[in-house]
Residue, then its C-alpha position, 0 to 999 in steps of 0.5 A: m408829978a412824982m420824980v422817978t429816980r434813975a434806979a427806979w426807972i431802970a427797975a421799971a424797964i427790966t420789969l417790963g422786959l425793955p433794956a434801959t437806955s439813957a441817951a436819945q439816939r437817931p434813927g438809922p437808915g431804912p424803915g424796918e418793921l415792928t408788929f404790936y399784939s393785944q395778947i401775950g405770945f403774938r396773938g390777938q389784935s395786931y398793929t404794924v409800924t413800918g418806919p418812924r411814927e411820931t404818933i401811934h393810937i393803939p386802943w389796948t395795952v401792948r402784950s407782945a411785939r415782934l421786930s423784924g431786924g434791927s433795934w427800935q426806940i419805943c416811947q410812951r408818949s407821942g413825938y418820942r417823948g415820955r419813957c423811951n426804951e431801945v428794944n433789940d428783940t422780939q418780946g413775948n410777954i410785955a405790958w407797954t403803953v406805946g405813943s411813938a416808935r421809930p427804928l434806930r438800927v436796921g439789920p439785914p432782912e431776915p430770910p423766909p422761915p424754912t418750910a416742913g413742906g409736904s401735905l396730906r392728900g385724900m381723894s377730895a382734899e389736900f391739907h397743907p400745914q405750911p404751904a410753900e412754893r419752890g421751898v419757900r413759905v407762901q405769904s398771905c398779905a402784909s395787913g394780916a386781914a382774913a379776906c386777904a388770907s382767904e384770897a391767897a389761899d384760893r390762889f394757892c389751891r387753884a395753882r395745885g388743881w383744886t377749886a378753892s380753899s375751904y379753911e386757912r389760917q395765917e402765922t406771923v413770923s418775923g413780922r410777916n404773914y404766912l399762909a398755915d393750915v390750908l385745906c384745898t377742896r374741889t368744893r367750897 
């Protein structure tokens, strides 16, 4: 196994978009949340970690990551071994191999994103680009599953007098999944 100099290690960390840290740090209080994505720009498959995980099996290279408050230590190997780096910000274009991760410091929870509100209502349908209730965006579900989003969109539409949602998508903001582009109709 080749020895890596500190300068080479720091250069590699910077190339990956990670701050280089040398000292092992202890996890901070609270679970925090970190979501890894298989594609650049927070798209593709996702894998969410809500607390310390000694072993993470992700079958793809992590290409982007979204943090929800605080800092995380992300390591290449299980048991917080291998090259570990502290990450403080969301990363939109990376190439990581992840074997373990844990929160270091957890900040205050982020408020829900603001909503543009409004809708476009016709005779037989109503389109909501950012569905909101009382000025707060509607969360779909923590897992991000399509079936869960469909159920949340149906509930949202029924609460407004429609039969169901015939189209919906999800948008991930600060590690939380929200309904987006919901089309409420009288028929499915």
